[in-house]
matplotlib code that plots the C-alpha trace (Angstrom):
import matplotlib.pyplot as plt

x = [77.1, 76.0, 75.8, 79.2, 80.9, 78.9, 80.2, 83.7, 84.4, 83.7, 86.3, 90.1, 92.1, 91.7, 89.2, 87.6, 90.5, 91.8, 88.7, 89.0, 92.6, 91.8, 89.6, 91.7, 93.9, 91.6, 90.5, 94.1, 93.9, 90.8, 92.3, 93.5, 96.5, 98.5, 102.3, 104.2, 106.6, 110.2, 112.3, 113.9, 116.5, 119.7, 123.2, 125.6, 128.4, 128.8, 128.1, 132.2, 130.0, 125.9, 125.3, 122.1, 120.7, 117.4, 115.5, 112.1, 110.1, 106.4, 106.6, 103.3, 103.1, 106.7, 107.3, 106.0, 107.6, 110.8, 110.4, 110.1, 113.1, 115.5, 114.1, 116.0, 118.9, 118.8, 119.6, 117.1, 116.4, 113.1, 112.3, 109.0, 107.7, 106.2, 106.4, 106.0, 102.6, 99.5, 96.1, 93.3, 90.9, 91.2, 92.1, 89.5, 91.0, 89.9, 91.6, 93.3, 95.0, 97.2, 98.1, 101.5, 102.8, 103.2, 104.6, 107.2, 108.2, 107.0, 104.7, 104.7, 100.9, 100.7, 101.7, 98.8, 96.2, 97.3, 97.0, 93.3, 91.3, 88.2, 86.0, 82.3, 80.5, 78.3, 78.3, 75.7, 75.7, 72.1, 70.6, 67.4, 65.2, 66.9, 67.8, 70.0, 73.1, 75.5, 78.9, 81.2, 85.2, 85.5, 87.1, 85.8, 88.9, 89.7, 93.6, 94.8, 97.4, 98.4, 99.5, 100.8, 103.1, 104.7, 105.2, 107.0, 109.1, 110.9, 111.5, 113.2, 115.5, 115.8, 116.6, 119.1, 117.2, 117.3, 114.1, 114.8, 111.3, 110.7, 112.6, 110.0, 111.4, 112.1, 114.6, 116.1, 119.4, 119.9, 123.2, 124.7, 125.3, 123.1, 120.4, 120.7, 117.5, 117.6, 121.1, 122.3, 120.8, 122.2, 121.4, 121.0, 117.1, 114.6, 111.4, 108.3, 105.6, 104.6, 100.8, 98.4, 99.9, 104.3, 105.8, 107.5, 104.7, 102.8, 106.4, 106.2, 102.1, 103.3, 100.4, 98.2, 94.4, 92.8, 90.2, 88.6, 88.4, 86.6, 85.5, 84.7, 83.6, 82.4, 82.5, 83.4, 80.8, 79.1, 75.1, 74.4, 71.4, 73.3, 75.0, 77.4, 77.4, 78.7, 77.5, 80.6, 78.4, 74.6, 72.8, 69.3, 69.2, 68.6, 71.3, 72.0, 74.0, 75.1, 76.6, 75.3, 76.0, 77.4, 77.5, 79.8, 79.4, 82.1, 81.4, 84.8, 86.6, 84.9, 82.1, 80.6, 82.8, 79.8, 81.8, 80.1, 81.5, 81.0, 82.8, 83.1, 85.5, 87.9, 85.6, 86.0, 81.9, 82.1, 81.2, 83.3, 84.5, 82.7, 79.0, 79.5, 80.0, 76.8, 75.2, 76.7, 74.9, 71.6, 71.2, 73.2, 69.6, 68.0, 70.5, 71.5, 68.0, 69.4, 69.3, 72.8, 72.4, 71.6, 75.1, 78.5, 80.7, 84.8, 86.6, 85.8, 86.9, 88.0, 89.7, 89.7, 91.5, 92.5, 92.5, 94.8, 94.2, 97.8, 98.5, 100.5, 102.8, 106.1, 108.6, 110.5, 113.8, 116.2, 116.5, 113.0, 109.7, 106.9, 105.4, 101.3, 99.8, 101.7, 102.4, 98.4, 98.1, 94.4, 91.6, 89.6, 86.7, 89.5, 90.1, 93.8, 96.3, 96.5, 94.8, 96.7, 99.9, 99.1, 98.3, 101.0, 103.7, 105.0, 105.3, 107.0, 109.8, 110.8, 110.7, 113.1, 115.0, 115.9, 116.3, 118.5, 120.8, 121.4, 121.2, 118.4, 117.6, 116.7, 113.7, 112.7, 114.1, 112.1, 108.7, 108.4, 107.8, 104.0, 102.7, 99.9, 97.4, 94.3, 92.2, 92.8, 91.8, 88.7, 87.2, 87.3, 84.5, 82.2, 83.6, 81.8, 78.6, 78.5, 78.6, 77.1, 78.9, 78.9, 75.8, 74.4, 71.2, 70.1, 67.3, 67.6, 67.6, 69.7, 72.8, 71.0, 69.2, 72.3, 74.2, 70.8, 71.1, 74.6, 75.3, 71.9, 73.6, 76.4, 75.0, 73.2, 76.8, 78.2, 80.5, 84.1, 82.4, 81.2, 83.9, 87.1, 85.3, 84.4, 88.2, 88.5, 89.8, 88.5, 89.5, 88.1, 85.3, 83.7, 83.0, 82.7, 79.8, 78.4, 78.7, 76.1, 73.8, 73.5, 72.8, 70.4, 68.3, 68.2, 69.2, 67.3, 69.2, 72.7, 71.7, 71.1, 74.6, 75.9, 75.3, 76.0, 79.4, 80.1, 81.3, 84.8, 84.5, 83.3, 85.4, 88.5, 86.8, 86.7, 90.9, 91.4, 88.4, 90.3, 93.8, 92.4, 91.3, 94.6, 96.6, 94.5, 95.9, 99.1, 99.1, 97.8, 101.3, 103.4, 103.9, 105.3, 107.5, 108.7, 111.4, 113.2, 112.8, 115.6, 118.0, 118.8, 120.9, 120.0, 119.6, 117.2, 115.2, 114.4, 112.5, 110.9, 109.8, 108.3, 106.5, 104.7, 104.1, 101.9, 100.2, 99.0, 97.5, 97.2, 94.2, 93.3, 95.2, 96.9, 93.5, 93.2, 90.2]
y = [44.7, 47.7, 51.0, 52.3, 49.3, 50.0, 53.2, 53.9, 50.4, 52.3, 55.7, 55.0, 53.5, 51.1, 53.4, 50.5, 48.8, 51.8, 52.3, 48.8, 49.3, 52.5, 50.8, 48.0, 50.6, 52.1, 48.7, 48.7, 52.0, 51.4, 47.7, 47.5, 45.6, 48.0, 47.3, 49.7, 50.7, 51.0, 53.2, 56.3, 54.5, 56.6, 56.7, 57.8, 57.4, 61.9, 61.7, 63.1, 65.5, 66.5, 66.9, 69.2, 71.5, 69.8, 66.9, 66.6, 63.4, 63.6, 65.8, 66.4, 69.4, 69.2, 71.0, 74.1, 74.6, 73.0, 76.0, 78.3, 77.1, 76.5, 80.4, 81.4, 79.8, 76.5, 74.1, 70.9, 68.0, 67.0, 62.8, 61.6, 58.1, 58.8, 61.0, 64.9, 66.0, 67.5, 65.5, 66.3, 67.3, 71.5, 72.3, 74.3, 77.6, 81.9, 83.9, 86.1, 83.0, 82.8, 85.5, 83.8, 82.9, 86.1, 87.4, 84.1, 84.7, 81.9, 82.8, 85.7, 87.7, 86.3, 82.6, 83.2, 83.9, 81.2, 78.9, 79.5, 77.6, 78.0, 80.4, 81.3, 83.1, 82.6, 79.7, 78.2, 76.8, 74.8, 72.5, 70.6, 72.5, 75.9, 79.0, 79.0, 81.0, 82.7, 83.7, 85.3, 84.3, 81.2, 77.9, 80.2, 79.2, 76.3, 75.6, 73.6, 71.1, 70.7, 73.8, 74.9, 72.1, 72.0, 75.4, 75.3, 72.4, 74.7, 76.9, 75.2, 73.8, 77.0, 78.0, 74.8, 72.6, 69.3, 66.6, 62.3, 61.1, 57.6, 57.4, 56.2, 56.8, 53.4, 54.7, 57.2, 57.3, 60.2, 61.1, 63.8, 66.5, 65.1, 62.9, 60.1, 58.8, 55.7, 54.6, 57.6, 61.3, 63.4, 66.7, 68.7, 68.7, 66.3, 67.2, 64.6, 65.6, 62.2, 62.5, 61.4, 58.1, 58.4, 56.2, 58.3, 59.3, 55.9, 55.6, 58.3, 57.8, 54.0, 52.6, 55.5, 54.5, 57.9, 59.8, 60.9, 60.1, 62.3, 60.0, 62.0, 60.4, 62.0, 62.9, 65.4, 65.1, 66.5, 67.1, 69.1, 72.0, 75.1, 76.4, 79.2, 78.8, 76.6, 74.4, 74.3, 72.8, 71.2, 69.0, 67.1, 64.3, 62.6, 60.4, 57.5, 54.8, 56.0, 59.4, 62.9, 63.3, 66.9, 68.0, 70.4, 71.4, 73.2, 74.0, 73.0, 73.2, 70.6, 70.1, 70.2, 68.5, 67.1, 65.8, 64.0, 63.6, 62.7, 62.9, 59.6, 57.7, 54.5, 51.9, 48.9, 48.8, 52.0, 52.2, 51.6, 54.2, 51.6, 52.2, 55.6, 55.5, 54.4, 56.0, 58.7, 57.5, 57.2, 61.0, 62.4, 63.2, 64.5, 66.7, 68.1, 67.8, 64.8, 62.1, 59.5, 58.5, 62.1, 62.7, 61.9, 60.8, 62.4, 61.2, 59.0, 61.6, 59.3, 59.2, 59.2, 62.2, 60.9, 63.3, 62.8, 64.9, 64.9, 67.4, 69.1, 66.0, 66.4, 64.1, 62.4, 62.4, 65.4, 67.0, 65.1, 67.9, 66.9, 69.6, 69.3, 66.8, 64.6, 66.8, 66.9, 70.9, 71.4, 71.0, 67.3, 69.3, 70.1, 67.7, 69.5, 69.1, 71.6, 74.3, 73.6, 74.0, 76.6, 78.8, 78.0, 78.2, 81.3, 80.4, 77.5, 79.2, 81.7, 79.2, 76.4, 78.6, 80.5, 77.1, 76.0, 79.3, 79.0, 75.2, 75.0, 71.0, 68.9, 67.7, 70.7, 73.5, 71.5, 71.1, 74.8, 75.1, 72.5, 74.3, 73.5, 76.0, 76.3, 76.9, 74.2, 72.6, 74.0, 72.4, 69.3, 69.8, 70.4, 67.6, 65.6, 66.9, 66.6, 62.7, 60.4, 57.2, 54.1, 53.1, 56.1, 56.8, 61.0, 62.5, 62.0, 65.9, 66.8, 67.6, 69.5, 71.7, 72.6, 73.2, 75.6, 77.5, 77.9, 79.2, 81.5, 83.2, 83.6, 85.0, 87.3, 88.8, 89.1, 88.3, 89.2, 86.0, 83.5, 83.9, 82.7, 79.3, 78.2, 78.4, 76.5, 79.0, 80.2, 83.5, 84.0, 87.4, 85.9, 82.0, 83.6, 85.8, 82.3, 80.8, 83.3, 84.1, 80.2, 79.7, 82.5, 81.7, 78.3, 76.9, 73.5, 72.5, 74.1, 71.4, 68.3, 68.6, 67.1, 64.4, 63.6, 65.4, 64.0, 65.8, 65.1, 66.5, 69.2, 69.8, 69.2, 72.2, 75.2, 74.8, 74.9, 77.5, 79.7, 79.4, 80.7, 83.7, 84.2, 83.9, 86.2, 88.4, 87.5, 88.0, 91.3, 92.8, 91.4, 94.9, 95.9, 93.2, 93.3, 96.2, 94.2, 90.8, 92.8, 93.3, 89.6, 86.9, 85.1, 82.3, 83.7, 85.3, 82.4, 80.9, 84.1, 84.5, 80.7, 81.6, 84.7, 82.6, 79.6, 82.7, 84.4, 80.6, 80.3, 82.7, 82.5, 85.6, 84.8, 85.6, 88.9, 89.7]
z = [62.2, 64.1, 62.4, 64.7, 62.7, 58.9, 59.3, 60.4, 58.1, 55.1, 55.8, 54.6, 56.7, 59.7, 61.7, 62.8, 63.9, 65.8, 67.8, 69.4, 70.0, 71.7, 73.5, 75.1, 76.2, 78.2, 79.7, 80.8, 82.2, 84.0, 85.4, 89.2, 87.9, 85.6, 84.2, 85.2, 82.9, 83.6, 81.4, 83.3, 85.4, 87.1, 87.3, 89.4, 86.0, 84.8, 81.2, 79.2, 77.5, 76.0, 72.6, 73.3, 75.9, 75.4, 73.9, 73.4, 73.3, 71.5, 68.3, 67.2, 70.4, 71.3, 68.4, 69.5, 72.9, 70.4, 68.3, 70.8, 72.2, 68.9, 68.5, 71.4, 70.6, 73.1, 71.3, 70.7, 69.3, 68.7, 68.8, 67.0, 66.9, 63.4, 61.0, 62.5, 60.2, 61.7, 61.5, 59.1, 61.5, 62.6, 66.3, 67.6, 70.0, 70.1, 68.6, 71.4, 72.8, 69.2, 69.2, 71.7, 68.4, 67.3, 70.5, 70.6, 66.9, 65.6, 62.5, 60.8, 60.8, 57.6, 58.1, 61.1, 59.2, 56.9, 59.1, 60.3, 58.1, 60.2, 62.1, 63.2, 65.9, 67.8, 69.8, 72.3, 75.8, 76.4, 79.0, 78.6, 79.6, 80.5, 78.4, 75.5, 76.0, 73.8, 73.9, 70.7, 70.1, 72.1, 70.4, 67.0, 65.5, 63.7, 63.4, 60.2, 61.8, 58.7, 58.1, 61.3, 62.3, 58.7, 59.6, 62.5, 61.4, 58.3, 61.5, 64.3, 61.6, 60.6, 63.9, 64.3, 65.8, 65.0, 63.9, 64.3, 63.0, 63.0, 66.2, 69.3, 72.8, 74.7, 77.4, 79.2, 82.0, 84.2, 84.7, 87.6, 84.3, 81.7, 80.5, 78.1, 76.0, 73.9, 74.4, 71.9, 72.4, 75.5, 76.6, 79.5, 79.4, 78.9, 78.0, 77.7, 75.3, 74.7, 76.1, 78.7, 77.9, 78.2, 79.8, 82.1, 83.8, 83.8, 85.9, 87.8, 88.7, 89.4, 88.0, 89.3, 87.8, 87.2, 89.3, 86.2, 82.3, 79.5, 76.8, 73.2, 70.6, 67.0, 63.7, 60.9, 58.0, 55.1, 54.7, 58.1, 57.4, 56.9, 60.5, 60.7, 64.7, 66.9, 70.6, 73.1, 75.7, 75.0, 76.3, 75.1, 77.3, 80.9, 82.1, 79.8, 80.8, 84.2, 82.0, 81.9, 78.1, 76.1, 72.8, 71.0, 68.0, 65.4, 61.7, 59.8, 56.6, 54.4, 56.7, 60.0, 63.5, 66.3, 69.8, 72.2, 75.3, 78.8, 82.0, 84.6, 86.8, 86.3, 86.8, 85.0, 84.4, 82.7, 78.6, 76.3, 73.1, 70.6, 72.4, 73.1, 69.6, 69.2, 71.2, 69.4, 66.1, 67.7, 69.2, 66.0, 64.4, 66.6, 67.9, 64.1, 62.8, 60.3, 59.1, 59.2, 55.5, 54.1, 55.7, 54.4, 56.5, 56.1, 59.6, 62.9, 65.8, 69.3, 72.7, 76.2, 78.3, 81.8, 84.8, 88.1, 91.5, 91.7, 89.2, 87.4, 87.5, 89.6, 88.5, 90.5, 89.3, 88.1, 84.5, 83.5, 82.8, 81.6, 79.4, 77.1, 78.4, 80.4, 83.2, 83.5, 83.6, 82.0, 84.5, 84.6, 82.3, 79.5, 76.4, 77.0, 73.9, 71.8, 74.0, 77.2, 75.5, 73.5, 77.0, 79.2, 75.6, 77.2, 80.5, 79.7, 77.0, 79.5, 82.4, 80.2, 78.8, 82.9, 83.8, 81.7, 82.2, 85.7, 85.7, 88.1, 86.6, 89.8, 90.7, 92.9, 90.4, 87.3, 90.2, 90.8, 86.1, 86.9, 90.4, 92.2, 90.3, 92.3, 89.8, 87.8, 91.8, 92.3, 88.8, 90.2, 92.3, 88.7, 87.4, 90.3, 89.3, 86.3, 86.0, 88.7, 90.4, 88.8, 91.6, 91.9, 92.3, 91.7, 89.7, 86.2, 84.7, 87.8, 85.8, 83.3, 85.8, 87.8, 84.5, 83.4, 86.4, 86.5, 83.0, 83.5, 86.4, 84.9, 81.3, 83.8, 85.5, 81.2, 79.5, 82.0, 84.2, 81.1, 78.6, 81.1, 82.5, 79.1, 78.2, 81.3, 83.5, 86.8, 88.7, 92.0, 91.6, 88.7, 90.9, 94.2, 92.1, 90.0, 93.6, 95.6, 92.7, 92.1, 95.5, 97.0, 93.5, 93.2, 97.0, 96.5, 93.7, 95.4, 98.3, 96.0, 94.2, 98.8, 98.8, 94.4, 95.1, 98.9, 101.6, 101.3, 97.9, 99.2, 101.8, 99.6, 97.1, 99.8, 100.7, 96.9, 96.6, 99.9, 98.4, 94.6, 97.2, 98.5, 95.3, 94.0, 96.5, 95.9, 91.8, 92.6, 94.3, 92.0, 90.5, 93.5, 94.0, 90.9, 91.0, 94.2, 92.6, 89.1, 91.8, 92.8, 92.0, 88.7, 90.7, 93.1, 90.6, 89.1, 92.2, 92.5, 89.1, 89.5, 92.4, 90.0, 87.5, 89.5, 91.5, 88.3, 85.9, 89.8, 90.0, 86.1, 85.8, 82.4, 81.2, 79.1, 76.9]

ax = plt.figure().add_subplot(projection="3d")
ax.plot(x, y, z, "-o")
ax.set_aspect("equal")
plt.show()
């Protein structure tokens, strides 16, 4: 019996079985013969009437957008395949990002404080052979998902929302004036919050393999040496299994959470989650300075996050909008999930509300709610630089050396450059400063990237980098346009507001300190 089998078998629930089921899904995602679901159909017959304005499929993170819409008077039905309850493991985020729950009137000040299970500072960024970089107030708040979701559920129901638990999504039929879900529920708009493996998104993508994957394994355990700091991005090994391993660690309410994650393509020869868990347990003692036998494991964590270059996703159907991980509105460097949903919550709330009020529910109009964002697209080159092809040969420490150099320069440029990047937000000025400084200080290291990432990726990146500058310029003139836009008819205002949102988020202009 392997150490993974031994430890996971001791945890409550079928954790080992869950890991192997997830591995089977991962194997099918990497295969070239993916089955394409056929869950969305079209019918030209108009509906007599609709019961709701919005149906949301996927309750765990769907409750966030469902609650904000219900509070604004939108008629919302939320469909959840099981019971709507949060996981035991905290969601890590920064306090600044949590302010949106107050701004959208979802939580009181007291409720927001109660939702915070843990807080810590500072956090470390470190790579083998490089200097340690320390940062404050990034992913340093651990939110209790059980309390948060229960509170939002109560608020949602009080605002008139309707929750249907044990109601998995099976099919949707798009009509000229509405949409039918599961042959039973009708609404003007369907929001798909079913995550990375949503059958709606799989159908929209027509079985396309992900362009990249991030595999994550970890645990929450007691018995570690006392440590009130965290790790955001840390590497202490050279390439292993054609992967660069990265680590993350946070204090948790019942111990310490540690993660091992790695970036890769979707080649079928890549390692499995179970193999990565073996690696995690092999290296954890060296990483945290503790023997496995001293640890009391509370939970095991594992998953994978597929990324597609064609993101955020625009579906070919009217009246369907993917949100959260279904839309792919996070970068290939990010885990997505809670943080990505919270970042776009206000933008999506106002946008969806405006789309409903002005009846802008065509595929073209809804696509503007998930626009092209150069700030996301430029990160594809970084993902390439932090991973290696299945048969590619590079120096074992090349990725560590590059990242150590980049973060060293970012630290010298200061918090305004470092902090947004660590929160998955890329800005033109900060990126330009970092590139120039790194290029001048470490020309040989930078030159080695070109054969590693490939010329096509580099040229593609240059286009997105130029667009990042253009979007930054366009967003800066928004205050001048604002008074003119307010004089337009409501329907035209919808389109202008979506353009401004695209410039704002596409330039990283949504970041504020």
